[in-house]
N, C-alpha and C positions, 0 to 999 in steps of 0.2 A: 153750203161751205163754208167754214169760216175764211174769210180772204186775209186776215191780218196777216201778215209775217214779224219776224222777228229777228235780228242779228244776234248772234252768238251773245257778243259783249254784253250787249243790253239787256238778257235776259241770265247772265251768271249771277249776279247780286240778289235777284228775288228767289233764285231757286236754291240758294243756301240756306234757305230756313225748311227747304224739303224733307230732308230727316227728321227734324225736330215735328214737323208734321205728322209724319206717320205714326207715332206713338205705338205704345203696345195693343192698343185696341185693334190696329190695323194690321197685325201680324198674321192674327187669324185667319182674317178674309184673304189676306197674299198666301197663304199655306201653299208651299211647294210640294207640287204630286210626283212621284217617281216614275220612271220610264219602265214600267214593268207588263204592260198590256202590249199585245201584237197590234191591236188598231183600236183607237176610240170610236165609240158608239158613235156617230157624227152627227151633223145637222143636215137639214134640207131647205133650201130657198130656190122657189120656183122650180124647174125641172131637175135641178142641181144637187146631188147627195154629195156633200163633204164630209171627209172625216181624216184623221191623222194615223200616220204609220210611225212606229218607234225605226229609227235607223241605230238606237244606242246611244250612247253618251261620249262627249271628251272630255278629255283632263289635259288643262291649260294653265302654265304657271300664271301666278297672278302677274309678274313683272314681264309677261309678255303682251298682256292687255292693259293693264292700269300701272305703267311706269312713272307717270307724271304726279299721278292723283295722291296727295295726302293721305299718310297710313292709317293717320288715327279716324279722319274721315271715313276711310273704304271700311275699317273695324266697326265702325259704330253702324254706317250703312247696311254692311253684312249681317251684324246682330240682329238689327230690327228687322229683316226678311228671314232670319232663319237659316242664311246661307254660312256652310262652314270656313271657319277662318283658319285652313290649313295650308296658306300658300299657295292656293289654287283655285282654279273656276272648273266648274265640273257641269257642261251646260246639254242639257237634251237635244237631240237631232229630231228633227221633228216634219219630215217630207209630209207633203198633204197630198190627198188623192180625192178625184171629184168624179164622177160618174151620172154620165146623162143617159139618155136613150139610144145615142149612136157612139157615143165616146167614154173610154176609160183613160184619164188623165194623172200624172203626176206632176206635182210641182216639186222640181230638185228629184235627185236619183242618188242623194246618199252617199257616203263615202266609198263603199265597196271596201274590197279585199284587201287593199295596197297601203292603207292610213292607219289608222289605231286599230287595236283589238278590241278595243271597247266600242267602235264602231261597227259599220257594214252589217248590220241586221236587216236592213230592209225586204230584201229578196226571201228571208227565210218569215217573217213577220207577213209580207204579202201572201204568200201560201198560207202563212196560219190563217189569214183573214179570207181564204177562197179565192184570190184573186190570181188570175193567170196571168204571168209575165208577157205571155204572146198575144194577150187580148188588150195591152196598152197602146194606145193609138196616137198619144201624144205626152211629151214631155218638154215642160216649160222649165226653163232655168233662170233662177232669180240671179245669177253670177256663177263664176267660173272655179271658184276655191276649193280646194279637193273634198270636204264633207259636203259639199252639192252637187259635183259633177263627175267627181273619180269613180261614182258606183254606177255611170252608164257600162261599164265592161265589168265581167266578172273575171273568174280567175284563169279562164283560158284567153282572155283581152278580147271575150265576143259580146256583142252588143247584149245588154240584159234584157232588153225591150226591143227585140228584134224589128218588129213590124211599127214601130214607133216615128213618127216625124219628130223631131227636135227643135225646140223652137227657144231662139236666143237674142239677144240685144244687138243691133250691128255694132255698137257701140264697144260692148263686152268684149264680141269676138277680135273687134279689130284691134283693142288694147292688148289681149295677151298674145295675140299673132304679130304685134308690131315688132321691128327687128331690134328696136333698143330696150324693149321691156325687160329682158333675161339681165342685160348689162346694167340696167338702174334697177333692179330688185335686190334687197341686202341677201346676201350669202344664204341666210337662214331659210330663207324663203324662195329661193331658185328652184328648187325641186316644185313648187306650185306653179312656175310656168311652164317647165317642161312637162308637168303630170297635165295641165290645160291643153296643151299643144296636142299631147299626146291621144287624149280626148276626143278633142276635134277633128283628129285627124279619124278617129274611129266613126264619128256621126256624121262626117261632111256630105255623104251622100245622101243623108236623109234630113239635113239640116233647113230650117226655114231661118228668116231672119224677122226684126220689127223695130220700132222706134217707138220713143213715149207717145202716148197716146191712141196707139193704136190697138185695133180690136182683134187679138192674136188667134182666138176661138169664139165661137158665139159667146157674148156675154161675160168675155173675160179681156177686161181692159188693163194695157200695159201702163204703168206709172212711175216716171222716174224718180228713184231714191239713189243718188250718186252719192259717192264718198267711201262706202266700204270697200267699191271696187268703182272704177270709171263707168262701166255700164250697168250697176247693181239697176234691178227693176223689180218691184214691188206689182201685184197682181191685183185690181178689184173686180171680185166674181160678183155679177150681179144676176137677180132674179125673184122674181115674186115682190119687187117692189123693196127689195132688201139688198144690202152687201154686206158681202165678206171680203178683207182684204187679206192677200197673202205676203206676207212684207219682209221675207225671207230673213237678212241679218239688219234691216235697217233699224230695228230696234231688238239688240241680242240678250239683253242681260235685264232680269225682271227688277231688279235694283236702281244697278246704274244706269241705264237707259231711260227710265223713267224718272228717276229724283233728280240725277245729275247727267242730263243729256249733254251739257255743256264740255264734260272730262274727254279729254282725247281717249280712244280706246283703239287701242294697239295695232289691233287686225284689223285696222281701216287703210286702206293706200293712201286717203288725202281725209287727214284727220280732222282739219277745220271744216271742208264739206259735209264729213260725216256728221259732224254736230249740227251743221246748220241744217242737213236734212232731217235728222231727229226733231229738230225745234219744229219744222214744217210738218213731218207726218204726223207729230203729237197734236197739232193744232186742228189739222184735219182730221183724225179719228176721232179726237174729244167732240171737237164742232159737231161731225156728221153722226154722230155715236153709233159707228159703222163697228162690226164685231171683227177682230183681228186674229192672225194665224202666226205666231211668231218661231221661225224655226228653230230658235234656241232659248225659248222661253219653256218653263215647267210643263212638261208634258201634263195634259193633252191640248196644251199652248193657245188654246182657244179662249178668247175675252173681248175685254174692252178697254179704251181709254177712258178715265176722269180725271178731274181737277179738284183738289184741294187746296184754297187758296192760291198761290202763285205754282203749286208743285203738280205733277202728273202721279197717277197711280195705275197700275195694270190690274184690272179686277177679273179674276177669271170665270169663267163660264160656270154656272152651278148646274 
């Protein structure tokens, strides 16, 4: 692992060259993939089979996620990566499925039926992939934003995975349940708090807590990646001498998170910490040459981080 860490401030200048380094030749390698399939045929490491199940996609105003970034730089960066310049971002939603001999594990539960009409496709896509909802043994949550946790319940407020144990960071649980969280949350996002608390109530009898560094399940290590939310956690899945890291929303945009990790991302609860976490995680992933699965990266969301000069790139798995 690369032990060198950088502050956000001293990396901003060197990353200004990132867009220029991408160039037209890189666009073909970055190529965006539509979320049209129910499940990506997956990979195996050791005794673990890992695949990605689409929950649909979100439609977010650009002003929501990048209100502070220079508009001309946003336009140039989006053009380089072939992202639409229509005043919004349209991230795929990619829960991860892991199967072993004795477990069926979901990393995140999607948005469910009560968030956006373009999300909430997980249950149907699991069915299309031949996965029995009652056979899911564990749901491991990266954090408690709507597109990750609201899907633990169905249209009737019944647990979608009734037999599962639900695993969540103690820090994440404590943040959303804290008495002052609702008061301190901007008005437009207060529903996030209410929704998280409602889902916590639904899973409370089946919940298990972990802290950073814990082995959540055999071969699944909790990696603290705060900023997007206070308890946001990524998960290093180890097997057969390999590692695949499920990163949730720690890196949430195929262009911005890699080219300009210093830019404030509007969906982050703590934007400075979110930026620092991106630098730390990019350093680690590039140094370790570990594969990653990003919840909001272009479906099927599996790839690696590479460096080109002083910038980072996401290279999709072939």
